[in-house]
PATOR-470113 format. One record per residue (C-alpha): residue number from 1; residue in three letters; x, z negated, y negated. Coordinates in Angstrom, 1 decimal, always signed. Each point is the difference from the previous one (the first is absolute). Last residue first. Layout:
REM residues N
+-----+-----+--------+--------+--------+
|   i |  aa |   east |     up |  north |
+-----+-----+--------+--------+--------+
| NUM | ala |      X |      Z |      Y |
...
+-----+-----+--------+--------+--------+
END
This chain:
REM residues 397
+-----+-----+--------+--------+--------+
|   i |  aa |   east |     up |  north |
+-----+-----+--------+--------+--------+
| 397 | ala |  +14.3 | -142.1 | -160.9 |
| 396 | gln |   +1.2 |   +0.8 |   +3.4 |
| 395 | thr |   +3.7 |   +0.4 |   +0.2 |
| 394 | leu |   +1.9 |   +3.2 |   +1.0 |
| 393 | pro |   +3.0 |   -0.1 |   +2.3 |
| 392 | tyr |   +2.0 |   +3.3 |   +0.1 |
| 391 | lys |   -0.3 |   +1.4 |   +3.5 |
| 390 | leu |   -2.2 |   +3.1 |   -0.5 |
| 389 | pro |   +1.3 |   +1.3 |   -3.3 |
| 388 | asn |   +3.7 |   -0.9 |   +0.3 |
| 387 | arg |   +1.8 |   +1.3 |   -3.1 |
| 386 | ile |   -3.2 |   +0.4 |   -2.0 |
| 385 | leu |   -1.1 |   -3.5 |   +0.8 |
| 384 | gly |   +3.4 |   -1.5 |   -1.0 |
| 383 | glu |   -0.1 |   +1.8 |   -3.4 |
| 382 | phe |   -3.6 |   -1.0 |   -0.8 |
| 381 | gly |   +0.7 |   -3.3 |   -1.8 |
| 380 | leu |   +2.7 |   +1.6 |   -2.1 |
| 379 | glu |   -2.6 |   +2.6 |   -1.0 |
| 378 | ala |   -2.0 |   -2.8 |   -1.7 |
| 377 | thr |   +2.7 |   +0.1 |   -2.8 |
| 376 | gly |   -0.4 |   +3.8 |   -0.4 |
| 375 | val |   -3.8 |   -0.3 |   -0.3 |
| 374 | met |   +0.3 |   -2.8 |   -2.6 |
| 373 | leu |   +2.7 |   +2.1 |   -1.8 |
| 372 | leu |   -2.4 |   +2.9 |   +0.0 |
| 371 | asp |   -2.8 |   -2.1 |   -1.5 |
| 370 | asn |   +2.3 |   -0.7 |   -3.0 |
| 369 | gly |   -0.7 |   +3.5 |   -1.4 |
| 368 | arg |   -1.7 |   +2.4 |   +2.5 |
| 367 | thr |   +2.9 |   +2.4 |   +0.1 |
| 366 | gly |   +2.9 |   -0.2 |   -2.5 |
| 365 | arg |   +0.3 |   +2.2 |   -3.0 |
| 364 | val |   +2.0 |   +3.2 |   +0.1 |
| 363 | ile |   +3.2 |   +1.6 |   -1.1 |
| 362 | ile |   +1.0 |   +3.2 |   +1.9 |
| 361 | leu |   +3.7 |   +1.0 |   -0.3 |
| 360 | asn |   +1.1 |   +3.6 |   +0.3 |
| 359 | glu |   +2.4 |   +0.0 |   -2.9 |
| 358 | ala |   +0.8 |   -3.6 |   +0.1 |
| 357 | ala |   +3.6 |   -0.1 |   +1.4 |
| 356 | phe |   +0.8 |   +3.5 |   -1.3 |
| 355 | pro |   +0.3 |   -1.1 |   -3.6 |
| 354 | leu |   +2.2 |   -3.1 |   +0.8 |
| 353 | ser |   -1.8 |   -3.1 |   -1.1 |
| 352 | gln |   -0.3 |   -2.2 |   -3.1 |
| 351 | ser |   -1.4 |   +2.4 |   -2.6 |
| 350 | ser |   -2.4 |   +1.5 |   +2.5 |
| 349 | ile |   -1.4 |   -3.4 |   +0.9 |
| 348 | glu |   -0.7 |   -0.8 |   -3.6 |
| 347 | arg |   -1.7 |   +3.4 |   -0.6 |
| 346 | ile |   -2.1 |   -0.5 |   +3.2 |
| 345 | leu |   -1.0 |   -3.5 |   -1.2 |
| 344 | gln |   -1.1 |   +1.3 |   -3.4 |
| 343 | glu |   -2.2 |   +2.6 |   +1.7 |
| 342 | lys |   -1.4 |   -2.5 |   +2.4 |
| 341 | arg |   -0.8 |   -2.7 |   -2.5 |
| 340 | phe |   -3.8 |   -0.7 |   +0.4 |
| 339 | asn |   -1.0 |   +0.4 |   +3.7 |
| 338 | val |   +3.4 |   +0.4 |   +1.6 |
| 337 | phe |   +1.4 |   -3.0 |   -2.0 |
| 336 | leu |   -3.2 |   -1.9 |   +0.7 |
| 335 | glu |   +0.7 |   +0.3 |   +3.7 |
| 334 | leu |   +2.9 |   -2.4 |   -0.5 |
| 333 | phe |   -2.7 |   -2.8 |   +0.2 |
| 332 | gly |   +0.0 |   +0.4 |   +3.8 |
| 331 | ala |   +1.5 |   +3.2 |   +1.3 |
| 330 | leu |   +2.3 |   +2.7 |   -1.3 |
| 329 | val |   +0.7 |   +2.5 |   +2.8 |
| 328 | leu |   +2.9 |   +2.5 |   -0.3 |
| 327 | ile |   -0.1 |   +3.0 |   +2.2 |
| 326 | glu |   +2.6 |   +2.5 |   +1.5 |
| 325 | pro |   +2.8 |   -2.5 |   -0.4 |
| 324 | asn |   +3.6 |   +0.7 |   -1.2 |
| 323 | phe |   +1.3 |   -3.5 |   +1.0 |
| 322 | ala |   +2.9 |   -1.1 |   -2.2 |
| 321 | asn |   -0.4 |   +2.3 |   -3.0 |
| 320 | leu |   -3.8 |   -0.6 |   +0.2 |
| 319 | leu |   +0.5 |   -3.8 |   +0.1 |
| 318 | val |   +2.1 |   +0.1 |   -3.2 |
| 317 | gly |   -2.6 |   +2.1 |   -1.8 |
| 316 | ile |   -2.7 |   -2.4 |   +1.2 |
| 315 | ala |   +1.8 |   -2.9 |   -1.6 |
| 314 | arg |   +0.3 |   +1.8 |   -3.4 |
| 313 | gly |   -3.6 |   +1.2 |   +0.1 |
| 312 | leu |   -1.2 |   -3.6 |   +0.6 |
| 311 | tyr |   +2.2 |   -1.2 |   -2.9 |
| 310 | lys |   -1.4 |   +2.6 |   -2.4 |
| 309 | thr |   -3.5 |   -0.5 |   +1.2 |
| 308 | gln |   +0.3 |   -3.8 |   -0.6 |
| 307 | glu |   +1.1 |   +0.6 |   -3.6 |
| 306 | asn |   -2.8 |   +2.5 |   -0.7 |
| 305 | leu |   -2.5 |   -2.4 |   +1.6 |
| 304 | val |   +1.0 |   -2.9 |   -2.1 |
| 303 | ala |   +0.0 |   +2.1 |   -3.2 |
| 302 | glu |   -3.5 |   +1.3 |   +0.7 |
| 301 | leu |   -1.2 |   -3.5 |   +0.8 |
| 300 | lys |   +1.2 |   -1.1 |   -3.5 |
| 299 | lys |   -1.7 |   +3.0 |   -1.5 |
| 298 | ser |   -3.3 |   -1.2 |   +1.4 |
| 297 | lys |   -2.7 |   +2.6 |   +0.4 |
| 296 | ser |   -1.0 |   -1.2 |   +3.4 |
| 295 | ser |   -2.7 |   +1.9 |   +2.1 |
| 294 | glu |   +2.3 |   +1.4 |   +2.6 |
| 293 | val |   +2.1 |   -3.1 |   +0.3 |
| 292 | leu |   -3.1 |   -2.2 |   +0.4 |
| 291 | glu |   -1.4 |   +2.3 |   +2.7 |
| 290 | phe |   +3.4 |   +0.1 |   +1.9 |
| 289 | leu |   +0.2 |   -3.8 |   -0.1 |
| 288 | gln |   -3.5 |   -0.3 |   +1.5 |
| 287 | ala |   +0.9 |   +2.3 |   +2.9 |
| 286 | asp |   +3.3 |   -2.0 |   +0.4 |
| 285 | ser |   -2.0 |   -3.2 |   +0.4 |
| 284 | ile |   -0.2 |   -2.7 |   -2.7 |
| 283 | ser |   +1.3 |   -3.5 |   -0.5 |
| 282 | gly |   +0.1 |   -0.4 |   -3.8 |
| 281 | ala |   +0.0 |   +2.6 |   -2.7 |
| 280 | gly |   +1.6 |   -0.2 |   -3.5 |
| 279 | leu |   +0.9 |   +3.7 |   +0.3 |
| 278 | thr |   +3.6 |   -0.8 |   -0.9 |
| 277 | lys |   +0.0 |   -2.8 |   +2.6 |
| 276 | ile |   -1.3 |   +2.3 |   +2.7 |
| 275 | ile |   +2.6 |   +2.6 |   -0.8 |
| 274 | asp |   +2.8 |   -2.5 |   +0.1 |
| 273 | glu |   -1.3 |   -1.5 |   +3.2 |
| 272 | arg |   +0.0 |   +3.4 |   +1.7 |
| 271 | arg |   +3.8 |   +0.1 |   -0.5 |
| 270 | val |   +2.3 |   +2.9 |   -0.3 |
| 269 | met |   +3.3 |   -1.3 |   -1.5 |
| 268 | ala |   +0.7 |   -3.0 |   +2.3 |
| 267 | glu |   -1.2 |   +1.8 |   +3.1 |
| 266 | leu |   +2.2 |   +3.0 |   -0.9 |
| 265 | thr |   +3.0 |   -2.3 |   -0.5 |
| 264 | gly |   +1.5 |   -1.2 |   -3.2 |
| 263 | pro |   +0.8 |   -3.5 |   +1.1 |
| 262 | ile |   +0.0 |   -1.3 |   +3.6 |
| 261 | gly |   -1.8 |   -3.4 |   +0.4 |
| 260 | ser |   -1.8 |   +0.9 |   +3.2 |
| 259 | tyr |   -3.4 |   +0.3 |   -1.9 |
| 258 | asp |   +1.6 |   +2.5 |   -2.4 |
| 257 | lys |   +2.0 |   -1.0 |   -3.1 |
| 256 | gln |   +0.0 |   +1.1 |   -3.6 |
| 255 | thr |   +3.6 |   +0.2 |   -1.1 |
| 254 | lys |   +0.0 |   +3.6 |   -1.1 |
| 253 | asp |   +2.9 |   +2.2 |   +1.2 |
| 252 | ser |   -2.5 |   +2.3 |   +1.8 |
| 251 | ile |   -0.5 |   +1.8 |   +3.3 |
| 250 | arg |   +1.0 |   -2.7 |   +2.5 |
| 249 | met |   -1.6 |   +0.8 |   +3.4 |
| 248 | his |   -2.0 |   -3.0 |   +1.1 |
| 247 | gly |   -3.4 |   +1.7 |   +0.2 |
| 246 | phe |   +1.5 |   +2.5 |   +2.4 |
| 245 | glu |   +0.1 |   -2.6 |   +2.8 |
| 244 | gly |   -0.4 |   +2.9 |   +2.6 |
| 243 | ala |   +2.3 |   -1.3 |   +2.7 |
| 242 | tyr |   -0.3 |   -3.6 |   +1.2 |
| 241 | gly |   -0.5 |   +0.7 |   +3.7 |
| 240 | asp |   +3.2 |   -1.6 |   +1.2 |
| 239 | gln |   +2.2 |   +3.1 |   +0.4 |
| 238 | gly |   -2.1 |   +2.3 |   -2.3 |
| 237 | arg |   -3.8 |   +0.7 |   +0.2 |
| 236 | val |   -0.4 |   +3.6 |   -1.0 |
| 235 | leu |   -3.5 |   +1.0 |   +1.2 |
| 234 | gln |   +0.3 |   +3.1 |   +2.3 |
| 233 | gly |   -1.3 |   +3.5 |   -0.5 |
| 232 | asn |   +3.4 |   +1.5 |   -0.7 |
| 231 | val |   +0.4 |   -2.5 |   -2.8 |
| 230 | val |   -2.8 |   -2.3 |   -1.1 |
| 229 | ala |   +0.8 |   -2.3 |   -2.9 |
| 228 | gly |   -1.6 |   -3.2 |   -1.1 |
| 227 | gly |   -0.9 |   -1.9 |   -3.2 |
| 226 | gly |   -0.1 |   -3.2 |   -1.9 |
| 225 | leu |   -1.4 |   -1.5 |   -3.2 |
| 224 | gly |   -1.0 |   -3.5 |   -0.6 |
| 223 | gly |   -2.4 |   -2.8 |   -0.6 |
| 222 | asn |   -3.3 |   +1.7 |   -0.5 |
| 221 | val |   +0.6 |   +3.3 |   +1.7 |
| 220 | gly |   +2.1 |   +3.1 |   -0.6 |
| 219 | ile |   +0.8 |   +2.4 |   +2.8 |
| 218 | leu |   +2.6 |   +2.7 |   +0.0 |
| 217 | leu |   -0.1 |   +2.5 |   +2.9 |
| 216 | leu |   +2.5 |   +2.7 |   +0.9 |
| 215 | met |   -0.6 |   +2.7 |   +2.6 |
| 214 | his |   +1.9 |   +2.4 |   +2.2 |
| 213 | gln |   -1.7 |   +1.2 |   +3.3 |
| 212 | his |   -3.4 |   +0.6 |   -1.5 |
| 211 | gly |   -2.9 |   +0.6 |   +2.3 |
| 210 | arg |   -1.9 |   -3.1 |   -1.2 |
| 209 | gly |   +1.4 |   -1.2 |   -3.3 |
| 208 | val |   -3.4 |   +0.1 |   -1.8 |
| 207 | gly |   -1.4 |   -2.6 |   +2.4 |
| 206 | phe |   -0.5 |   -1.0 |   +3.6 |
| 205 | lys |   +3.4 |   +0.0 |   +1.7 |
| 204 | gln |   +2.4 |   +0.6 |   -2.8 |
| 203 | glu |   -1.9 |   -2.0 |   -2.5 |
| 202 | ala |   -0.3 |   -2.8 |   +2.5 |
| 201 | ser |   +3.8 |   +0.0 |   +0.5 |
| 200 | cys |   +0.6 |   -0.3 |   -3.7 |
| 199 | trp |   -2.6 |   -2.8 |   -0.3 |
| 198 | leu |   +1.7 |   -1.8 |   +2.8 |
| 197 | gly |   +3.4 |   +0.4 |   -1.6 |
| 196 | ala |   -1.3 |   -1.3 |   -3.3 |
| 195 | asp |   -1.6 |   -3.0 |   +1.7 |
| 194 | asn |   +3.1 |   -1.1 |   +1.9 |
| 193 | asp |   -0.7 |   -1.0 |   +3.6 |
| 192 | ile |   -1.8 |   -2.5 |   +2.2 |
| 191 | ala |   -1.4 |   -0.1 |   +3.5 |
| 190 | val |   -2.5 |   -2.5 |   +1.4 |
| 189 | pro |   -1.4 |   -0.3 |   +3.6 |
| 188 | leu |   -3.0 |   -2.4 |   +0.0 |
| 187 | gln |   -0.1 |   -3.7 |   +0.6 |
| 186 | ile |   -1.4 |   -0.7 |   -3.4 |
| 185 | lys |   +2.0 |   -3.0 |   -1.3 |
| 184 | glu |   +3.2 |   +0.6 |   +1.9 |
| 183 | ser |   -0.1 |   +3.7 |   -0.9 |
| 182 | leu |   +0.0 |   -0.9 |   -3.8 |
| 181 | leu |   +3.0 |   -2.3 |   -0.1 |
| 180 | glu |   +2.0 |   +2.2 |   +2.4 |
| 179 | lys |   -0.5 |   +3.1 |   -2.1 |
| 178 | phe |   +0.7 |   -1.9 |   -3.2 |
| 177 | ala |   +3.5 |   -1.1 |   +1.2 |
| 176 | thr |   +1.2 |   -0.6 |   -3.6 |
| 175 | glu |   +3.6 |   +0.5 |   -1.1 |
| 174 | ser |   -1.2 |   +0.3 |   -3.6 |
| 173 | trp |   -3.3 |   -0.3 |   -1.9 |
| 172 | gly |   -0.4 |   -0.1 |   -3.8 |
| 171 | leu |   -3.1 |   +2.3 |   +0.3 |
| 170 | ser |   +1.3 |   +2.6 |   -2.4 |
| 169 | pro |   +3.5 |   -0.3 |   +1.5 |
| 168 | ala |   -0.9 |   +0.6 |   +3.7 |
| 167 | leu |   +3.3 |   -0.6 |   +1.7 |
| 166 | arg |   +1.1 |   -0.2 |   +3.7 |
| 165 | ile |   -3.6 |   +0.1 |   +1.2 |
| 164 | glu |   +0.5 |   -0.5 |   +3.8 |
| 163 | gly |   -2.1 |   +1.8 |   +2.6 |
| 162 | ser |   +2.9 |   -0.2 |   +2.5 |
| 161 | leu |   +0.0 |   +3.8 |   +0.7 |
| 160 | thr |   -1.2 |   +0.9 |   -3.6 |
| 159 | lys |   +2.7 |   -1.7 |   -2.0 |
| 158 | ile |   -1.8 |   +0.5 |   -3.3 |
| 157 | ala |   +1.5 |   +0.4 |   -3.5 |
| 156 | gly |   -2.8 |   -0.2 |   -2.6 |
| 155 | ala |   -3.6 |   +0.7 |   -0.8 |
| 154 | ala |   -1.8 |   -1.1 |   +3.1 |
| 153 | ala |   -2.3 |   +1.9 |   +2.4 |
| 152 | val |   -1.4 |   -1.9 |   +3.0 |
| 151 | gly |   -1.7 |   +1.7 |   +3.0 |
| 150 | val |   -2.2 |   -1.7 |   +2.5 |
| 149 | gly |   -0.8 |   +1.0 |   +3.6 |
| 148 | ser |   -2.1 |   +2.2 |   +2.3 |
| 147 | ile |   -3.4 |   -1.8 |   -0.4 |
| 146 | leu |   -2.9 |   +1.3 |   +2.1 |
| 145 | thr |   -3.6 |   +0.1 |   -1.5 |
| 144 | glu |   -2.8 |   +0.1 |   +2.6 |
| 143 | ala |   -1.5 |   -3.3 |   -1.3 |
| 142 | pro |   -0.4 |   +1.4 |   -3.5 |
| 141 | leu |   +2.2 |   -1.7 |   -2.7 |
| 140 | thr |   -1.3 |   -3.0 |   -1.9 |
| 139 | lys |   +1.8 |   -2.7 |   +2.0 |
| 138 | arg |   +3.3 |   +1.9 |   -0.4 |
| 137 | ile |   -0.5 |   -0.2 |   -3.8 |
| 136 | asn |   +0.2 |   -3.8 |   +0.1 |
| 135 | glu |   +3.1 |   -0.1 |   +2.1 |
| 134 | ile |   +1.7 |   +2.7 |   -2.1 |
| 133 | trp |   -0.8 |   -1.9 |   -3.3 |
| 132 | glu |   +1.4 |   -3.3 |   +1.4 |
| 131 | ala |   +3.1 |   +1.7 |   +1.3 |
| 130 | ala |   +0.7 |   +1.7 |   -3.4 |
| 129 | met |   -0.4 |   -3.3 |   -1.9 |
| 128 | ser |   +2.2 |   -1.8 |   +2.5 |
| 127 | ser |   +2.7 |   +2.7 |   -0.4 |
| 126 | ala |   -0.1 |   -0.4 |   -3.7 |
| 125 | thr |   +0.3 |   -3.7 |   +0.2 |
| 124 | glu |   +3.0 |   +0.2 |   +2.3 |
| 123 | pro |   +1.6 |   +2.7 |   -2.1 |
| 122 | thr |   -0.2 |   -2.3 |   -3.0 |
| 121 | thr |   -2.1 |   +0.6 |   -3.1 |
| 120 | gly |   +2.2 |   -0.3 |   -3.0 |
| 119 | thr |   -2.2 |   +2.1 |   -2.3 |
| 118 | lys |   -3.5 |   -0.3 |   +1.3 |
| 117 | leu |   -1.4 |   +2.6 |   +2.4 |
| 116 | pro |   -3.5 |   +1.1 |   -0.7 |
| 115 | leu |   -1.8 |   +1.6 |   +2.9 |
| 114 | arg |   -0.8 |   +3.7 |   +0.3 |
| 113 | ala |   -2.3 |   +1.1 |   +2.8 |
| 112 | gln |   -0.5 |   +2.9 |   +2.4 |
| 111 | thr |   -2.5 |   +1.3 |   +2.4 |
| 110 | ile |   -0.3 |   +2.9 |   +2.4 |
| 109 | ile |   +2.8 |   +2.1 |   -1.5 |
| 108 | ser |   -0.2 |   +3.3 |   +1.9 |
| 107 | gly |   +3.1 |   +1.4 |   +1.6 |
| 106 | asp |   -1.6 |   +1.0 |   +3.3 |
| 105 | phe |   +1.7 |   -2.9 |   +1.7 |
| 104 | gly |   -2.1 |   -2.2 |   -2.3 |
| 103 | val |   +1.5 |   -2.1 |   -2.8 |
| 102 | val |   -0.8 |   -3.6 |   -0.8 |
| 101 | gly |   +1.3 |   -1.2 |   -3.3 |
| 100 | leu |   +1.9 |   -2.6 |   -2.0 |
|  99 | asn |   +1.6 |   +0.0 |   -3.4 |
|  98 | leu |   +1.6 |   -3.3 |   -1.2 |
|  97 | glu |   +0.4 |   -0.2 |   -3.7 |
|  96 | asn |   +2.1 |   -1.3 |   -2.9 |
|  95 | leu |   +3.0 |   +2.1 |   +0.8 |
|  94 | arg |   -0.5 |   +1.5 |   +3.5 |
|  93 | pro |   -0.7 |   -1.1 |   +3.5 |
|  92 | leu |   -1.5 |   +2.9 |   +2.0 |
|  91 | val |   -1.6 |   -0.7 |   +3.4 |
|  90 | ala |   -1.6 |   +2.8 |   +2.0 |
|  89 | phe |   -2.1 |   -0.6 |   +3.1 |
|  88 | ser |   -0.2 |   +2.6 |   +2.8 |
|  87 | val |   -3.1 |   +1.4 |   +1.5 |
|  86 | val |   -1.4 |   +1.8 |   +3.1 |
|  85 | ser |   -3.7 |   +0.6 |   -0.4 |
|  84 | gln |   +0.6 |   +2.7 |   -2.6 |
|  83 | ser |   +0.9 |   +2.4 |   +2.8 |
|  82 | ala |   +2.2 |   +3.1 |   -0.7 |
|  81 | asn |   -2.0 |   +3.2 |   +0.2 |
|  80 | val |   +0.0 |   +3.0 |   +2.4 |
|  79 | ser |   -2.3 |   +3.0 |   -0.4 |
|  78 | met |   -0.7 |   +2.2 |   +3.1 |
|  77 | ser |   +0.8 |   +3.6 |   -0.5 |
|  76 | pro |   -2.5 |   +2.6 |   -1.1 |
|  75 | arg |   -0.2 |   +3.0 |   +2.3 |
|  74 | gly |   +1.6 |   +3.1 |   -1.3 |
|  73 | ile |   +2.5 |   -0.1 |   -2.8 |
|  72 | asp |   +0.3 |   -3.5 |   -1.5 |
|  71 | ser |   -1.0 |   -0.9 |   -3.5 |
|  70 | his |   -0.2 |   -3.8 |   -0.1 |
|  69 | asp |   -3.6 |   -1.4 |   +0.0 |
|  68 | ser |   +0.6 |   -1.2 |   +3.5 |
|  67 | lys |   -2.5 |   -0.5 |   +2.7 |
|  66 | ser |   -1.0 |   -2.7 |   +2.5 |
|  65 | gly |   +2.1 |   -3.0 |   -1.3 |
|  64 | gln |   +2.9 |   -1.8 |   +1.4 |
|  63 | ile |   +0.8 |   -3.5 |   -1.3 |
|  62 | val |   +3.5 |   -1.5 |   +0.2 |
|  61 | leu |   +1.6 |   -3.4 |   +0.6 |
|  60 | gly |   -2.8 |   -1.6 |   +2.0 |
|  59 | arg |   +2.0 |   -0.4 |   +3.3 |
|  58 | lys |   -2.2 |   +2.5 |   +1.7 |
|  57 | glu |   +0.5 |   +2.4 |   -2.9 |
|  56 | leu |   +3.8 |   -0.2 |   +0.5 |
|  55 | ser |   -0.4 |   +0.8 |   +3.7 |
|  54 | asp |   -2.4 |   +2.9 |   -0.7 |
|  53 | leu |   +2.4 |   +1.3 |   -2.7 |
|  52 | leu |   +2.8 |   +0.1 |   +2.6 |
|  51 | thr |   -2.0 |   +1.8 |   +2.6 |
|  50 | leu |   -1.2 |   +2.6 |   -2.6 |
|  49 | val |   +3.5 |   +0.5 |   -1.3 |
|  48 | thr |   +1.3 |   +0.6 |   +3.5 |
|  47 | ser |   -2.8 |   +2.4 |   +0.8 |
|  46 | arg |   +0.7 |   +2.0 |   -3.2 |
|  45 | asn |   +3.7 |   +0.4 |   +0.5 |
|  44 | leu |   +2.5 |   -2.0 |   -2.1 |
|  43 | gly |   +1.8 |   +1.8 |   -2.9 |
|  42 | thr |   -0.7 |   -3.0 |   -2.2 |
|  41 | ala |   -1.3 |   +1.6 |   -3.1 |
|  40 | lys |   -1.9 |   +2.9 |   +1.7 |
|  39 | thr |   -1.6 |   -2.3 |   +2.6 |
|  38 | ile |   -0.9 |   -2.5 |   -2.8 |
|  37 | glu |   -1.5 |   +2.8 |   -2.0 |
|  36 | ser |   -2.1 |   +1.1 |   +3.0 |
|  35 | arg |   -1.2 |   -3.5 |   +0.7 |
|  34 | thr |   -1.1 |   -0.4 |   -3.6 |
|  33 | thr |   +1.0 |   -2.0 |   -3.1 |
|  32 | ser |   -1.3 |   -2.8 |   -2.2 |
|  31 | asn |   +2.3 |   -2.9 |   -0.8 |
|  30 | ala |   +3.0 |   +2.4 |   -0.4 |
|  29 | tyr |   +2.5 |   -2.8 |   +0.2 |
|  28 | his |   -1.9 |   -1.9 |   +2.8 |
|  27 | val |   -0.9 |   +3.1 |   +2.0 |
|  26 | gln |   +3.5 |   +1.4 |   +0.2 |
|  25 | ser |   +1.4 |   -3.5 |   +0.6 |
|  24 | leu |   -2.3 |   -0.5 |   +2.9 |
|  23 | val |   +1.1 |   +3.3 |   +1.6 |
|  22 | tyr |   +3.7 |   -0.8 |   -0.3 |
|  21 | ser |   -0.5 |   -3.6 |   +1.2 |
|  20 | leu |   -2.0 |   +1.2 |   +3.0 |
|  19 | asn |   +2.7 |   +2.6 |   +0.7 |
|  18 | leu |   +2.7 |   -2.6 |   +0.0 |
|  17 | lys |   -1.9 |   -2.4 |   +2.2 |
|  16 | arg |   -0.7 |   +2.9 |   +2.4 |
|  15 | leu |   +3.7 |   +1.0 |   +0.1 |
|  14 | asp |   +1.1 |   -3.5 |   +0.6 |
|  13 | thr |   -2.5 |   -0.3 |   +2.9 |
|  12 | asn |   +1.0 |   +3.4 |   +1.4 |
|  11 | ser |   +3.6 |   -1.1 |   +0.1 |
|  10 | arg |   +2.4 |   +1.7 |   -2.4 |
|   9 | gly |   +2.2 |   +2.9 |   +1.2 |
|   8 | thr |   -1.6 |   +2.6 |   -2.3 |
|   7 | gln |   -1.1 |   -1.7 |   -3.2 |
|   6 | lys |   +0.0 |   +2.9 |   -2.5 |
|   5 | ser |   -2.4 |   +2.1 |   +2.0 |
|   4 | glu |   -2.8 |   -2.5 |   +0.0 |
|   3 | ala |   +0.7 |   -1.2 |   -3.6 |
|   2 | ser |   -0.8 |   +3.5 |   -1.0 |
|   1 | met |   +2.4 |   +2.6 |   -1.5 |
+-----+-----+--------+--------+--------+
END
């Protein structure tokens, strides 16, 4: 049923706003589509779709082409693409590094940077570093660029409405109004959320989770392990938005602690740092890590990976019993368990879950590596624009 027919009784203005949002979201999440595909997906008639698209193109949000490469019966339909000239900034403070990027409305990463973040760096200093980078990058963007907002992803418990970081253990931050700190410096709208939840949402919208109604994601990064769950097509957030902290599930009686100080958790037992230390490597990307693991003949590394696979399988088994997902996505450094330990992982999962809980499960790697988290973080800066495409304030670069 279309947005048009669902909203009987609403004013024409409200209905037009809703339909504009509906059409824009179709273009944004697909990136490249056609008028006929939008008509089919929304249930709106062709003339309405054409009028809406013309309004969105006039504002610079979409680009309509002359012909489509999509296979349509009869006359080729006009192609429709999201614009790269509308952008959102992404800010990701993590253990030992501050990741920053500019992401186009078409999902492309225009530029990104990784700045070192010393242990003990305060939220005030980190926000100043991010603000300085954003202001410098703004000067390099084309004159026609429009800024929609800024998204911040933090590894920890986030109070999304107030923009407060309740606890980010790997950064040593607590009860910090990071959203306010950053927005005061750059005078742009800022939104903040948990990094794992954002990655989960991005996988559902743009990645391997697209089209799945029930999905679990576990993400391992430098400084922690988290996750997210999609049930009936919706990200599970919980009463205050703290749901999905799967890294803090206790799965062992060992005393090794995670970044929150809880012993024996998934985050404590499956650690990127332990693999790096065993390899004798320094600060490396996940891609470099995977190359080193693949080429290593170390028996010590073999023992570490076997142990971590056991604990990861145990945690996944518990989650399968609770959620019964269609698809399980392992992202970040956890991809190596799909690449190099998948058979062992499946055995461990099977030993810890009900036999029918995993019988139709698909286990896959994440999409685009850490780039997808950058895109998912920037998505926070686009949310207001998608809700109100013609009235949401955009800022000239």
